RODO-2510 file (C-alpha; in nm, 4 decimals, decimal comma):
residues 332
     n   res          X          Y          Z
     1     m     0,7960     4,4559    -2,9729
     2     a     0,7650     4,7220    -2,6624
     3     s     0,4668     4,5060    -2,5274
     4     s     0,6628     4,1973    -2,5395
     5     t     0,9317     4,3235    -2,3186
     6     r     0,7283     4,4738    -2,0975
     7     i     0,5481     4,1316    -2,0535
     8     l     0,8847     4,0019    -1,9941
     9     r     0,9712     4,2137    -1,7557
    10     l     0,6725     4,1216    -1,5750
    11     l     0,7141     3,7559    -1,5871
    12     y     1,0672     3,7426    -1,4619
    13     p     0,9659     3,8728    -1,1058
    14     i     0,6860     3,6364    -1,1152
    15     f     0,9112     3,3132    -1,2073
    16     t     1,1665     3,4153    -0,9507
    17     a     0,8968     3,4201    -0,6608
    18     v     0,7623     3,0839    -0,7870
    19     v     1,1298     2,9345    -0,7825
    20     m     1,1627     3,1066    -0,4365
    21     v     0,8725     2,9312    -0,3066
    22     i     0,9675     2,6015    -0,4866
    23     l     1,2873     2,6227    -0,2756
    24     v     1,1348     2,6971     0,0594
    25     r     0,9067     2,4192     0,0374
    26     s     1,1651     2,1646    -0,0931
    27     g     1,3138     2,0977     0,2280
    28     l     1,6724     2,0015     0,1047
    29     l     1,6914     2,3260    -0,0788
    30     t     1,5577     2,5552     0,1166
    31     p     1,8472     2,7356     0,2271
    32     l     1,8998     2,8658    -0,1296
    33     f     1,5639     3,0201    -0,1378
    34     l     1,6758     3,3933    -0,1099
    35     i     1,9538     3,3421    -0,4167
    36     p     1,6686     3,3997    -0,6637
    37     l     1,5662     3,7201    -0,5018
    38     g     1,9528     3,8511    -0,4923
    39     l     2,0287     3,7405    -0,8481
    40     l     1,7197     3,9731    -0,9289
    41     g     1,8408     4,2403    -0,7246
    42     q     2,1664     4,2784    -0,9600
    43     r     1,9572     4,3154    -1,2965
    44     g     1,6067     4,4140    -1,2091
    45     t     1,4630     4,7540    -1,0583
    46     r     1,3837     4,8443    -0,7243
    47     k     0,9932     4,7801    -0,7984
    48     e     1,0572     4,4549    -0,9430
    49     v     1,2448     4,3245    -0,6282
    50     i     0,9752     4,4576    -0,3970
    51     f     0,7226     4,2861    -0,5900
    52     t     0,8877     3,9788    -0,5937
    53     a     0,9524     3,9738    -0,2367
    54     l     0,5733     4,0141    -0,1735
    55     l     0,4392     3,7792    -0,3911
    56     m     0,6397     3,5230    -0,2847
    57     i     0,5473     3,5973     0,0572
    58     f     0,1703     3,5807    -0,0636
    59     i     0,2299     3,2443    -0,2549
    60     n     0,3928     3,1069     0,0534
    61     m     0,1285     3,1850     0,2785
    62     a    -0,1530     3,0897     0,0768
    63     f     0,0522     2,7165     0,0505
    64     s     0,0734     2,7091     0,4135
    65     f    -0,2638     2,7861     0,4648
    66     f    -0,4339     2,5067     0,2344
    67     a    -0,1727     2,2600     0,3844
    68     v    -0,3220     2,3009     0,7116
    69     r    -0,6550     2,4044     0,7131
    70     s    -0,7725     2,0573     0,7642
    71     d    -0,5499     2,0426     1,0688
    72     p    -0,6161     2,3274     1,3252
    73     a    -0,3623     2,1739     1,5762
    74     a    -0,0551     2,2213     1,3290
    75     m    -0,1815     2,5992     1,2554
    76     k     0,0262     2,7506     1,5137
    77     l     0,3416     2,5735     1,3824
    78     f     0,2828     2,6615     1,0131
    79     l     0,1903     3,0546     1,0837
    80     a     0,5131     3,0700     1,2911
    81     d     0,7186     2,9086     0,9723
    82     t     0,5638     3,1309     0,7801
    83     l     0,6527     3,4123     0,9781
    84     y     0,9774     3,3242     0,9765
    85     v     1,0107     3,2596     0,6057
    86     s     0,8341     3,6099     0,5235
    87     a     1,0883     3,7805     0,7726
    88     l     1,4049     3,6586     0,6421
    89     t     1,2902     3,7411     0,2534
    90     l     1,2204     4,0981     0,3718
    91     l     1,5300     4,1486     0,5742
    92     f     1,7532     4,0008     0,2962
    93     m     1,5505     4,2626     0,0611
    94     l     1,5986     4,5407     0,3194
    95     l     1,9688     4,4759     0,4243
    96     l     2,1444     4,2558     0,1428
    97     v     2,0215     4,3291    -0,1753
    98     p     2,1997     4,6358    -0,3244
    99     g     2,0324     4,9490    -0,4756
   100     v     1,6827     4,8623    -0,3366
   101     f     1,7075     5,0558    -0,0070
   102     d     2,0445     5,2061     0,0140
   103     s     1,9135     5,4910     0,2305
   104     f     1,8332     5,2216     0,5060
   105     l     2,1021     5,2432     0,7549
   106     p     2,3685     5,3823     0,5312
   107     f     2,6542     5,3797     0,8003
   108     l     2,6184     5,0103     0,7812
   109     r     2,9000     4,8178     0,5841
   110     g     2,7832     4,5008     0,4212
   111     t     2,9301     4,2641     0,6815
   112     y     2,7399     4,4546     0,9616
   113     r     2,4239     4,4350     0,7550
   114     v     2,4861     4,0275     0,7791
   115     l     2,4969     4,0425     1,1390
   116     l     2,1954     4,2642     1,1799
   117     a     1,9907     4,0566     0,9448
   118     a     2,1081     3,7550     1,1464
   119     f     2,0179     3,8448     1,4622
   120     i     1,6766     3,9805     1,3882
   121     g     1,6109     3,6670     1,1779
   122     m     1,7066     3,4508     1,4772
   123     l     1,4471     3,6637     1,6864
   124     f     1,1618     3,5587     1,4521
   125     l     1,2817     3,1793     1,4710
   126     l     1,2747     3,1925     1,8551
   127     p     0,8414     3,1534     1,8418
   128     i     0,8709     2,8389     1,6367
   129     i     1,1276     2,7061     1,9349
   130     l     0,9206     2,7809     2,1946
   131     f     0,6043     2,6286     2,0439
   132     a     0,8031     2,3144     1,9457
   133     m     0,9311     2,3024     2,3479
   134     n     0,5553     2,3706     2,4613
   135     d     0,3545     2,0875     2,1768
   136     q     0,4095     1,7588     2,3046
   137     g     0,3518     1,5974     1,9645
   138     v     0,6734     1,8180     1,8452
   139     y     0,8717     1,7501     2,1389
   140     a     0,8335     1,3933     2,1288
   141     l     0,9129     1,4230     1,7358
   142     f     1,2564     1,5704     1,8831
   143     k     1,2879     1,3239     2,1465
   144     e     1,2627     1,0173     1,9320
   145     q     1,5287     1,1851     1,7103
   146     a     1,7724     1,2231     1,9897
   147     d     1,6935     0,8693     2,1358
   148     m     1,7879     0,7450     1,7837
   149     v     2,1063     0,9261     1,8270
   150     a     2,1649     0,7839     2,1459
   151     n     2,1205     0,4492     2,0478
   152     m     2,3598     0,4724     1,7289
   153     l     2,6238     0,5952     1,9795
   154     k     2,5753     0,2969     2,2349
   155     e     2,5991     0,0394     1,9182
   156     n     2,9189     0,2044     1,7825
   157     a     3,0770     0,1280     2,1173
   158     a     2,9264    -0,2144     2,1138
   159     g     3,2799    -0,3669     2,1517
   160     d     3,4165    -0,1408     2,4071
   161     a     3,2489    -0,2595     2,7447
   162     v     3,4043     0,0636     2,9435
   163     q     3,3056     0,3137     2,6579
   164     q     2,9677     0,1761     2,6329
   165     s     2,8719     0,1800     3,0099
   166     i     3,0189     0,5261     3,0129
   167     i     2,7614     0,6200     2,7361
   168     e     2,4709     0,4578     2,8848
   169     n     2,5044     0,6417     3,1956
   170     s     2,5770     0,9870     3,0501
   171     i     2,4070     0,9914     2,7381
   172     d     2,0748     0,9714     2,7072
   173     a     1,7491     1,1549     2,4818
   174     e     1,6997     1,4033     2,7458
   175     t     2,1282     1,5077     2,7640
   176     l     2,1528     1,5341     2,4122
   177     f     1,8171     1,7310     2,3644
   178     a     1,9948     1,9693     2,6483
   179     i     2,3348     1,9635     2,4608
   180     m     2,1183     2,0894     2,1196
   181     k     1,9367     2,3355     2,3194
   182     a     2,2346     2,4956     2,5000
   183     v     2,4588     2,4952     2,1767
   184     a     2,1393     2,6354     1,9761
   185     l     2,1137     2,9241     2,2654
   186     r     2,5237     2,9840     2,2935
   187     g     2,5794     3,1268     1,9473
   188     g     2,4578     2,8100     1,7217
   189     l     2,1115     2,9832     1,5935
   190     f     2,3043     3,3131     1,5689
   191     i     2,5758     3,1939     1,3750
   192     s     2,3637     2,9611     1,1555
   193     h     2,1733     3,2467     1,0160
   194     v     2,5111     3,4489     0,9769
   195     i     2,6151     3,1762     0,7720
   196     f     2,2689     3,1768     0,5702
   197     f     2,2719     3,5413     0,4828
   198     g     2,6299     3,5678     0,4306
   199     v     2,6254     3,2627     0,1569
   200     s     2,3326     3,3596    -0,0044
   201     a     2,4084     3,7360    -0,0754
   202     a     2,7716     3,6162    -0,1488
   203     l     2,6154     3,3674    -0,4340
   204     s     2,3726     3,6031    -0,5582
   205     r     2,6525     3,8631    -0,6222
   206     q     2,9208     3,6309    -0,8006
   207     g     3,0649     3,8153    -1,1167
   208     i     2,8703     4,1739    -1,0314
   209     q     3,0277     4,4860    -0,9506
   210     h     2,8675     4,4789    -0,5823
   211     r     3,0699     4,1330    -0,4999
   212     w     3,2067     4,1635    -0,1536
   213     s     3,5889     4,1865    -0,1305
   214     l     3,7374     3,9579     0,1279
   215     k     4,1081     4,1348     0,0825
   216     a     3,9777     4,4767     0,1933
   217     f     3,7591     4,3856     0,4917
   218     h     3,8845     4,5458     0,7802
   219     v     3,7071     4,4956     1,1647
   220     d     3,6656     4,8359     1,3186
   221     f     3,9083     4,8533     1,6406
   222     g     3,6065     4,8898     1,8871
   223     w     3,5654     4,4964     1,8380
   224     i     3,8408     4,3918     2,0388
   225     w     3,6691     4,5754     2,3659
   226     v     3,3544     4,3491     2,2845
   227     l     3,5453     4,0585     2,2820
   228     s     3,6957     4,1320     2,5897
   229     l     3,3761     4,2058     2,7488
   230     m     3,2019     3,9211     2,5924
   231     l     3,4545     3,6831     2,7174
   232     l     3,4167     3,8533     3,0711
   233     a     3,0598     3,7951     3,0270
   234     i     3,1053     3,4087     2,9911
   235     l     3,3595     3,4014     3,2790
   236     g     3,1071     3,5913     3,5068
   237     g     2,7998     3,3633     3,4136
   238     f     2,9938     3,0396     3,4518
   239     v     3,1278     3,1291     3,8064
   240     f     2,8097     3,2784     3,9319
   241     s     2,5599     3,0633     3,7373
   242     i     2,3793     3,3373     3,5670
   243     e     2,2804     3,1848     3,2391
   244     p     2,1415     3,4795     3,0185
   245     l     2,4773     3,6338     3,1076
   246     e     2,6744     3,3746     2,9988
   247     i     2,4410     3,3244     2,6654
   248     l     2,5076     3,6888     2,6034
   249     g     2,8636     3,6377     2,6191
   250     w     2,8799     3,3374     2,3842
   251     n     2,6655     3,4809     2,1209
   252     g     2,8582     3,8211     2,1493
   253     a     3,2193     3,6572     2,1683
   254     l     3,1109     3,4411     1,8643
   255     t     3,0224     3,7456     1,6807
   256     a     3,3580     3,9179     1,7389
   257     i     3,5732     3,5852     1,6842
   258     l     3,3756     3,5405     1,3399
   259     l     3,4628     3,9010     1,2183
   260     y     3,8325     3,8366     1,3043
   261     f     3,8319     3,5034     1,1175
   262     l     3,7100     3,7252     0,8150
   263     q     4,0020     3,9528     0,8752
   264     g     4,2556     3,7004     0,8878
   265     m     4,0685     3,5495     0,6004
   266     g     4,1323     3,8727     0,4379
   267     i     4,5241     3,9034     0,5267
   268     i     4,5717     3,5275     0,3780
   269     s     4,3939     3,6449     0,0678
   270     h     4,5916     3,9345     0,0448
   271     y     4,9007     3,7646     0,0353
   272     i     4,7860     3,4993    -0,2102
   273     d     4,7082     3,7515    -0,4493
   274     h     5,0402     3,8772    -0,4601
   275     p     5,1040     3,9902    -0,8399
   276     r     5,4412     3,8029    -0,8114
   277     l     5,2230     3,4853    -0,7719
   278     s     5,1167     3,2975    -1,0981
   279     r     4,7476     3,1710    -1,0984
   280     g     4,8748     2,8119    -1,0710
   281     n     5,0139     2,9048    -0,7869
   282     r     4,7223     3,1036    -0,6412
   283     f     4,5316     2,7842    -0,7019
   284     v     4,7333     2,5502    -0,5205
   285     l     4,7225     2,7833    -0,2028
   286     r     4,3674     2,8374    -0,1972
   287     t     4,3058     2,4840    -0,2367
   288     m     4,5455     2,3850     0,0490
   289     l     4,3867     2,6466     0,2802
   290     l     4,0453     2,4900     0,1879
   291     i     4,1716     2,1513     0,2547
   292     l     4,3132     2,2686     0,6069
   293     l     3,9842     2,4184     0,6898
   294     l     3,7906     2,1091     0,6143
   295     s     4,0261     1,8707     0,7937
   296     p     3,8823     1,7480     1,1220
   297     g     4,1144     1,8597     1,4106
   298     i     4,3695     2,0578     1,1893
   299     n     4,1073     2,2817     1,1245
   300     a     4,0649     2,3925     1,4683
   301     v     4,4289     2,5300     1,5009
   302     v     4,3860     2,6877     1,1505
   303     l     4,0584     2,8574     1,2221
   304     a     4,2354     3,0196     1,5560
   305     g     4,5453     3,0785     1,4057
   306     l     4,3276     3,2932     1,1287
   307     c     4,1370     3,4582     1,4443
   308     l     4,4574     3,5459     1,6506
   309     l     4,5908     3,6788     1,2718
   310     g     4,2794     3,9197     1,2464
   311     i     4,2978     3,9883     1,6247
   312     a     4,6901     4,1099     1,5564
   313     e     4,6133     4,3654     1,2781
   314     n     4,4400     4,5966     1,5537
   315     w     4,8142     4,6702     1,6625
   316     v     5,0263     4,5799     1,3508
   317     s     4,9775     4,6875     0,9844
   318     l     4,9683     4,3325     0,7893
   319     r     4,8241     4,4154     0,4698
   320     k     5,0934     4,6513     0,3088
   321     p     5,0688     4,7762    -0,0633
   322     h     5,2162     4,5276    -0,2632
   323     l     5,5379     4,6174    -0,4755
   324     t     5,6230     4,5033    -0,8038
   325     g     5,8711     4,7336    -0,9459
   326     p     6,2083     4,8486    -0,8410
   327     s     6,2006     5,0832    -0,5743
   328     s     6,1756     5,4427    -0,5862
   329     t     6,4401     5,5107    -0,3172
   330     p     6,8417     5,4547    -0,3979
   331     g     6,9559     5,1397    -0,2211
   332     m     6,6416     5,0060    -0,1054
***
C-alpha cells in the first residue's frame, strides 16, 4: 500500500508536466499551460513542484530540438521560444506558487509579484521579437497578416468612396506593422504578461485558502507619485520626441492605472458583499458590472471611473466596515 502511494505521488507530477507540455504546444490552449503547475502547488510538496517545472522544461526542450533538427534556419527562433516558455515556468514557480519559495522577496505582496514576473517575462520575449524583426521570412509572414487586415478594412469600406480613399491613403501593411509595434512597446506586452500571470494564478487558486482577495486589495500611497511622474515622462517624450522616455512613461503609467483599477474593483466588491444584500442581488450586481465592462464604448467610461475611484481612496476612506446590527452609540 505504501509503495503504491509513493508511485502515485511520483506519477502525479509527471502527469502534470506532460499536460503542461501538451498545452504549450497546442497553440490555442497555450495561455493555460501554467494552471496545472499552480494546482499542483496547492496540493503537492515543494520538491514535487520543482521536479514538475524542471521536467516540463526538459520535455519541451526535447520536443523543440527534434522538431527543428532538420531545419537549422528555424533553430534560433525555436531556441528563443523554448527559453521564453522556460522563463515563464520558472517565474511562476518562484513568485506565484504559494509555499514553494516563500523566503524569496518576502516583502512583495501577491500583486507586486505578478507585476515583477510580468516585467521579467516581457524581457525574455524581446529576443524573439528582435529575431522576428531581423528575419526576412518571419517579417514577411507578419507583413502578409498586416496586408490581410488592411485589405479587409478596405473591403468593408467598399460602399463609401470617401472612407475607402482615406483607408487606401493612410492604412497599409507598413502602417499597421508600425502601430502593432508601438502598442506592444507602449504597454501592450507588459499588460499582456500581467493578465497572463494574474489569470493563471487566480484560476489555479480557486477554492484554496491562498486565494487572492480583491476586497482587501489596497495600493501603496507612493504609486500616486509614480503615476504622476510617468504621465510627465509621456508628455516630455512626446514634446521633445524622445521615444524611449515615452515608452517608459506608458509602461509605468499603465502599471499604476492597472493597480488603481484593481483598487476600484476592490471598493465595488466591498459594497456588493454587504451582509444586508441577498445572494440574488449580489449576483445581479456582479452580472451588471461584468456586462458594463464588456460593452464597447461604455466599458471605457466604466474603466476610467473605477480607476478614479481607486485613486480617490488615497485621500478618502471608502471601505469602512459594514455595520449590520444596532449602533452601540445611543441616538446614532
